[in-house]
C-alpha positions in Angstrom: 126.5 246.4 38.8 125.5 243.1 37.1 124.6 239.6 38.4 124.2 236.3 36.7 121.3 236.4 34.3 118.2 234.3 35.2 116.7 232.8 32.1 116.0 229.1 32.7 117.0 227.4 36.0 116.7 223.7 36.9 117.2 222.7 40.5 116.1 220.5 43.4 113.3 221.5 45.8 113.3 222.1 49.5 109.8 222.3 51.1 108.9 224.5 54.1 105.3 223.7 54.9 104.6 226.8 57.0 102.3 229.7 56.4 102.9 233.3 57.5 106.7 233.0 57.6 107.9 236.6 58.4 111.2 238.2 57.7 112.3 237.9 61.4 111.9 234.2 61.1 113.7 234.1 57.8 116.6 235.9 59.4 116.6 237.1 63.1 117.4 240.7 63.8 120.8 239.9 65.4 122.2 238.9 62.0 121.2 242.3 60.5 123.9 244.4 62.0 126.5 243.6 59.4 127.5 246.2 56.9 127.6 244.1 53.8 125.1 242.7 51.4 126.6 239.2 51.4 127.4 236.4 53.9 124.0 235.9 55.6 123.5 232.2 54.9 124.4 231.4 58.5 121.5 233.4 59.8 118.9 231.8 57.5 116.0 230.4 59.6 118.5 230.5 62.6 115.7 230.2 65.1 114.5 226.9 63.6 117.9 225.4 62.7 118.8 222.4 64.9 115.2 221.3 65.5 114.4 217.7 64.6 113.6 217.4 60.9 114.1 221.0 59.9 114.8 220.8 56.1 117.8 223.2 56.1 119.6 220.7 58.3 119.0 217.7 56.0 122.2 216.8 54.1 120.3 215.5 51.0 118.6 218.9 50.7 121.7 221.1 51.0 122.0 221.6 47.3 118.4 222.7 46.8 117.9 225.9 44.9 114.1 226.2 44.9 112.2 226.8 48.2 108.5 225.8 48.2 106.8 227.5 51.2 103.1 228.1 52.2 101.1 231.3 52.1 102.1 234.9 53.1 105.8 234.2 52.8 108.0 237.1 53.7 105.6 239.3 55.6 106.7 241.6 58.4 109.5 244.1 58.3 111.1 245.5 55.2 114.6 244.1 55.8 116.4 243.1 52.6 118.5 240.8 54.7 115.8 238.2 54.4 116.3 238.1 50.7 120.1 238.2 51.0 120.1 235.2 53.4 117.9 233.1 51.0 120.1 234.1 48.1 123.4 233.5 49.9 122.2 230.0 50.9 121.8 229.3 47.2 118.1 229.6 46.5 117.3 231.0 43.1 113.5 231.1 43.5 110.8 230.8 46.2 107.4 229.3 45.4 104.5 230.2 47.6 100.8 230.9 47.2 101.3 234.5 48.3 104.1 236.9 49.4 104.6 240.0 51.5 104.6 242.9 49.1 107.8 244.4 50.2 109.6 241.1 50.3 108.5 240.4 46.7 109.9 243.8 45.6 113.2 243.2 47.5 113.5 239.7 46.0 113.0 240.9 42.5 115.7 243.6 42.9 118.2 241.2 44.4 118.1 238.3 41.9 115.7 236.1 43.8 112.5 235.1 41.9 109.3 234.9 43.9 106.7 232.7 42.1 103.1 232.8 43.2 101.0 229.7 42.4 97.6 228.5 43.7 97.5 226.8 47.1 96.6 223.5 45.3 99.6 223.8 43.0 102.0 224.6 45.9 100.7 221.7 48.0 101.0 219.4 45.0 104.6 220.5 44.3 105.5 220.1 48.0 104.0 216.6 48.1 105.9 215.5 44.9 109.2 216.9 46.2 108.8 215.1 49.6 107.9 211.8 47.8 111.0 212.2 45.5 113.9 214.1 47.1 115.6 214.0 43.7 112.8 215.8 42.0 114.0 218.6 39.6 112.0 221.7 38.9 112.6 223.9 35.9 111.8 227.6 36.1 111.7 229.2 32.7 111.6 233.0 33.1 111.6 233.4 29.3 108.3 231.6 29.0 107.1 232.5 32.5 106.6 228.8 33.3 107.4 226.3 36.1 107.8 222.7 35.0 108.0 219.7 37.3 107.0 216.0 37.2 105.2 216.4 34.0 103.2 219.5 35.2 103.4 222.9 33.7 102.3 226.1 35.5 102.4 229.6 34.2 103.3 232.4 36.6 103.1 236.2 36.5 106.1 238.5 37.0 106.5 242.3 36.7 107.8 243.0 33.2 110.5 245.5 34.3 111.8 243.1 37.0 111.7 240.3 34.5 113.9 242.3 32.1 116.4 243.0 34.9 116.6 239.3 35.9 116.9 238.1 32.3 119.8 240.4 31.7 121.5 240.1 35.0 121.0 243.7 35.9 120.0 245.7 39.0 118.9 249.4 39.0 122.6 250.5 39.0 123.4 248.3 36.1 120.4 249.6 34.2 121.6 253.1 34.7 125.2 252.2 33.7 123.8 251.1 30.3 123.1 254.8 29.7 126.7 255.8 30.2 127.1 257.3 26.7 123.9 259.4 27.0 124.9 260.6 30.5 128.4 261.6 29.3 127.0 263.5 26.4 124.6 265.3 28.6 127.3 266.2 31.1 129.4 267.7 28.3 126.6 269.9 27.0 124.6 270.9 30.1 125.0 274.4 31.6 126.9 274.6 34.8 124.9 274.2 38.0 126.2 277.5 39.3 126.8 279.8 36.3 127.3 282.9 38.5 129.7 281.2 41.0 132.5 283.6 41.8 136.0 282.9 43.3 135.8 282.4 47.1 132.4 280.6 47.1 133.9 277.2 47.6 136.3 278.4 50.3 133.5 279.6 52.6 134.2 283.3 52.0 131.2 285.6 51.9 131.1 287.1 48.4 127.7 288.6 48.5 127.3 291.9 46.6 
């Protein structure tokens, strides 16, 4: 299975000046009962939506694709739904000073890029975006660089995850690239049950 490759993305910023945002706050548990991997945007930050000034409710921020948060973003449970909800809303990347380890892994395997910068850089980016709602941020995964308002910041990303994002692949897509090798192996390998005799698959007892 393939997704849209992530090479260079330019988009507007939405700021969420909160630390320790856990996965239950990103998407409450009642939205996690669905049996699909898509359609979770309505549950994103559902417990905070409707409160005065909450950024997700601001019309001028609706098209934002880069979320800038605080520290320890995505801690708590391992639910992938938190990543799916952010992705389904339209976010391509989340910038924070630190992330929950499982959230980071889930994000990278679902096409959402988590970018860790220093607290000072995150605060500066948040302030610039709030001063200029039209501020554009460019995230260059090829060069591992974030650019905004004349500022350039490098970021680290796992090389395997970077490869998958750059080529629009997930683990299944990566395996599918080996279809020819798999087919050749299947044609030449020995049978799993070389001594299988008639009756084995029908449940009959064919013991000697």
